[in-house]
C-alpha positions as CSV (number, residue, x, y, z in Angstrom):
1,M,210.4,25.8,199.1
2,K,212.6,26.3,201.1
3,Y,212.8,22.3,201.7
4,L,213.0,21.9,198.0
5,R,215.7,24.3,197.5
6,S,218.1,23.0,199.9
7,F,218.1,19.9,198.4
8,F,219.5,20.9,196.0
9,I,222.7,23.3,197.7
10,T,225.9,22.8,195.9
11,D,228.0,25.1,197.8
12,D,229.9,23.3,200.5
13,Q,228.8,25.7,203.9
14,D,225.4,23.4,203.3
15,K,226.4,19.9,201.6
16,S,227.1,18.8,205.6
17,R,222.9,19.5,206.0
18,L,222.2,18.2,202.7
19,S,223.5,14.9,203.6
20,T,222.2,15.0,206.9
21,K,218.1,15.8,205.5
22,S,218.8,13.4,202.6
23,R,219.6,10.7,204.9
24,F,216.4,11.5,207.4
25,F,214.3,12.0,204.0
26,I,215.2,8.7,202.9
27,T,215.0,6.7,206.4
28,T,211.6,7.8,206.9
29,C,210.4,6.9,203.0
30,V,212.0,3.2,203.8
31,G,210.3,2.9,207.2
32,F,206.9,4.0,205.8
33,L,207.0,1.7,202.7
34,T,208.4,-0.8,204.9
35,L,205.3,-0.7,207.4
36,V,202.6,-0.4,204.7
37,L,203.7,-3.8,203.1
38,V,203.7,-5.5,206.3
39,S,200.6,-4.1,207.4
40,C,199.6,-5.5,204.0
41,G,200.8,-8.9,204.4
42,G,198.6,-10.5,207.1
43,D,200.4,-12.5,209.8
44,G,203.1,-13.9,207.7
45,N,202.1,-17.3,208.0
46,S,199.8,-17.7,205.1
47,T,200.6,-20.5,202.5
48,G,197.4,-20.2,201.0
49,P,193.4,-20.0,201.0
50,D,192.5,-21.2,204.8
51,P,191.8,-24.8,204.8
52,D,188.2,-25.8,205.3
53,P,186.7,-26.4,208.4
54,D,186.1,-30.1,209.8
55,P,182.5,-31.2,208.2
56,D,180.9,-32.4,211.5
57,P,183.1,-30.7,214.7
58,N,181.2,-33.7,216.9
59,Q,182.3,-36.5,214.6
60,N,185.9,-37.1,216.8
61,R,184.3,-36.0,220.0
62,N,184.3,-37.7,223.1
63,V,180.6,-38.6,224.3
64,S,179.9,-39.0,228.1
65,F,177.7,-41.2,229.3
66,S,176.7,-38.6,232.5
67,Q,176.5,-35.7,230.6
68,D,175.3,-36.5,226.9
69,I,173.5,-40.2,227.0
70,S,171.7,-40.2,230.1
71,P,169.9,-37.1,229.6
72,I,168.8,-39.0,226.4
73,F,167.6,-41.5,228.0
74,Q,165.7,-39.5,231.3
75,S,163.7,-37.5,228.7
76,S,162.6,-39.6,226.1
77,C,162.8,-43.7,227.2
78,A,162.5,-43.8,230.7
79,T,159.9,-42.2,231.7
80,S,156.9,-43.6,233.6
81,G,155.7,-46.1,232.0
82,C,158.3,-47.2,229.2
83,H,161.5,-47.9,230.2
84,D,161.8,-46.8,233.9
85,S,162.8,-49.2,236.6
86,G,159.3,-49.6,237.4
87,T,157.7,-50.3,234.0
88,Q,160.6,-51.7,231.8
89,E,158.8,-52.1,228.9
90,S,159.6,-55.2,226.7
91,G,162.8,-55.7,229.5
92,V,164.1,-52.8,228.9
93,N,165.3,-50.5,231.4
94,L,167.2,-47.2,230.7
95,S,167.0,-45.6,233.9
96,S,170.8,-45.7,234.6
97,Y,173.9,-47.1,233.4
98,D,173.8,-50.3,235.1
99,D,170.5,-51.4,233.8
100,A,170.8,-50.0,230.2
101,L,173.9,-52.2,229.8
102,N,171.9,-55.2,231.1
103,S,168.6,-54.7,229.4
104,V,167.6,-57.8,227.1
105,G,165.0,-56.6,225.0
106,N,162.4,-59.3,225.1
107,Q,161.5,-58.7,221.1
108,Y,165.5,-59.1,220.4
109,G,166.3,-61.5,222.9
110,E,169.4,-59.8,223.4
111,N,171.4,-57.3,225.3
112,V,170.1,-54.1,223.5
113,I,173.5,-52.5,223.6
114,D,176.1,-54.1,222.0
115,E,179.1,-52.6,223.4
116,G,181.5,-51.1,220.2
117,N,178.6,-52.4,217.5
118,P,175.7,-49.5,217.4
119,N,174.7,-51.3,214.0
120,E,174.5,-54.5,216.0
121,S,172.6,-52.4,218.7
122,P,168.9,-53.2,219.0
123,L,168.6,-50.0,221.0
124,V,170.0,-48.5,218.0
125,D,167.9,-50.2,215.3
126,K,164.8,-48.6,217.6
127,I,165.4,-45.4,217.7
128,E,166.4,-44.8,214.4
129,P,163.6,-45.1,210.9
130,N,162.1,-48.4,210.1
131,P,163.3,-50.9,213.4
132,Q,163.8,-54.8,211.7
133,I,161.2,-55.5,214.7
134,G,158.0,-53.3,216.4
135,Q,157.5,-49.4,216.5
136,R,160.3,-47.0,216.4
137,M,161.0,-45.5,219.8
138,P,160.1,-43.5,221.5
139,Y,156.3,-45.2,221.1
140,Q,154.0,-42.6,219.7
141,R,156.3,-39.5,220.3
142,D,158.3,-37.3,218.4
143,P,161.8,-39.2,217.1
144,L,165.1,-38.6,218.7
145,P,166.8,-35.6,217.1
146,Q,169.5,-36.6,214.8
147,A,171.8,-35.5,216.9
148,D,170.8,-37.6,220.0
149,I,170.7,-40.7,217.5
150,D,174.5,-39.8,216.4
151,S,175.7,-39.1,220.3
152,I,174.1,-42.8,221.0
153,R,176.1,-43.7,218.0
154,A,179.1,-42.9,219.2
155,W,178.9,-43.8,223.1
156,I,178.4,-47.3,222.1
157,A,180.7,-47.4,219.2
158,D,183.5,-46.4,222.0
159,G,182.3,-49.4,223.5
160,A,179.6,-47.5,226.1
161,P,181.9,-46.6,228.7
162,D,180.6,-45.3,232.2
163,N,182.0,-41.6,232.0
């Protein structure tokens, strides 16, 4: 009650006290409102809703032979009795980078990897459903996961680099 009455005091002695209290009160209110508005405003850079994330985060990634492709070949293709250096089933050896790029498949009569052209590469034809010639690879095993097929396609599309 004392504070409320002090805002309405009119005698000359208390006018200086009134203006000091009024300034303090107004400054406090303005500061508080500023904090409230700033805290509700986000980061200040918002121009609308957030953009949609990329539909496929791997779409533009660099595929590495040593990190991505070789492990697929070693676990699913270049195994004993299949496309390893000892067996080279159908003329295809996927044991190493050089062997893979130099492999000429007996069924297709051409290099199994057409650098830069996954759609023309016999290797891609053989790992996707319904190959033009013969059976889908890996033979009599579960098909490669689509992510592995996509990695092989991306690697060949990039020119099949030795990286």
